[in-house]
N, C-alpha and C positions, 0 to 999 in steps of 0.2 A: 192538771187533773183531767182525767178522762171525762169528756162531755157526757152529761146524763147520769153520772154516778155521784153527783154532789149530794143528793138526798141520802144515799147509802153511807157516804163518807161522814156526813154531818151526824147521822144517828150513831155510827160506830165510834166516832171521836168523842161524842158526848157521853156515851156509855163508858168509854175508857177512863174518863175523868172520875168515875165512881168505882173503878177497879179496887179490889181489896188484895193488895200484893205486898204485905209487910215483910215477907221472907225473901222473895226474889227481887222486889222492887221493879218488876217487869210488868207494867200495866198494859193490858190488851183490851181493845174493844172490837166487837164484831157486829155486823148487821146482815140480815138475810132479807131478800125480797120474796115474799110468798107468791104462789101462783095467782093469787087475787090482786097482786100489785102492792099490798100492804108491806110495810117495813117493820121488822122486829129486831131489836138490839139487845146485846148482853155484854157483860164484862167478865174478866176472870175473877175468881174468888178463891184465894188460897186458904189453906188450913194447916195448923201445926203438924198434923199427920198428913204429910205431903200427898200421898196417893189419893186422898179424898177431896182434893180441890176440884174446881169446875173451870173449864176453859171458856173463854168468851163465846166461841162458836157454839158450844153446847148450851150455854145460857140463851143465846139468840134463838137457837132451834127450839128450845123448851118454851120460850115465849110464843113462838109461831104455833107450835102444837097446842099450847094452852088456848090460843085464839081460834083453833079449829083448822089451821092450815095443814095440809098433808103433802105439799110440794113446794119447792123453791126454784126460782129461776136464776138467782145470782146471790153471791155472798161477798162481803168485804171484811178484811181483817186489818186493823189499824194498831200500830205500835210506834213508839218514838225510837226508831232505830235507823242506822245508816244503811242497812240492807233490808230489802222488802221481807216481811215476815209472812210465811204461808201457814196454813193450818197444820197442826201436828198430825201424825198418822192416824190417831184415834178420831180426831175431828174430821179428817178427810173421809173416813168411813161413816161418821155421823152425817156429814153433808150428803154422802152418796145415798143414804137411806131416803132422802127427800128430793134429791136432784139426780140428773143423769150425766153422762159423759160430756154433754155440751154445756152444762151449767158453768157460767162464768164465775171465777174467783179472783177478786182484786186484792192486791197487797198495797197498803198505804202507810205513809208516815204523816207527820203533822202538816205537811204541805199538800197532801193529796195522794192520788193513786200513782204508784211507781211501777207496778207490774200487773199484767193480766194473764191468767192461766185458764185453761178449761179444767174442769174436775177430772175429766178423762186423762189429761196430761199429768195431773198431780197424783192420780190413783189409777194407773193403767191396769186393765184386766181385772177390774174390781168385782167383788162379790156384792150382790144387792138383792132386793126383793124379788126380782124376776127369776133368780135361781131357785128360790123357794116355791115359786108358783109352778115350777115344772115337776115338782115332786108330789107324791100322794101323801096324805096325812099319815098313813101307816108307815111310810119310809122315814118319817121324821122322828120316830120314837126309838 
C-alpha cells in the first residue's frame, strides 16, 4: 500500500462494505481528502432504474460538500477486482469540479493501493470552473 494513504483506504474500504449493489454485485467505496485534511467517504447505491444510481465518488463528494468543503487534494476508489478501478467518466468530471490536474487519484483493491494517477492524466484537457470564470454572466445565457 502507498505510504500515507492508509487513512483514505480505510475509509473507502469501510464505506464499500455498505454499498447497495443488488443488481450488479459490484460494490465500490471511495474517499476524498478535503482541502482541510478531513476525509469523506461514500459507497455506490444502485437503483432498479439504473441511470439514477449513485457512484461512490459522487457520494464521497456529496459528504464533503455537505461538510462545507469546496476543494479536494486526493481521492481513492476501492473495489474487489483483479484490475485497478478508476472513476467513471462522469465521476472524473465530478472530481474535477473540486480538484485540479495535480489531484492524486488512487485505485485500490482489498489489499491496498494498486495504481496512482493524476486527475489530469485521467481527464486530460478537462472543462472546469476556471472556464466559466472567464466568461461574462451575459454570455452564459
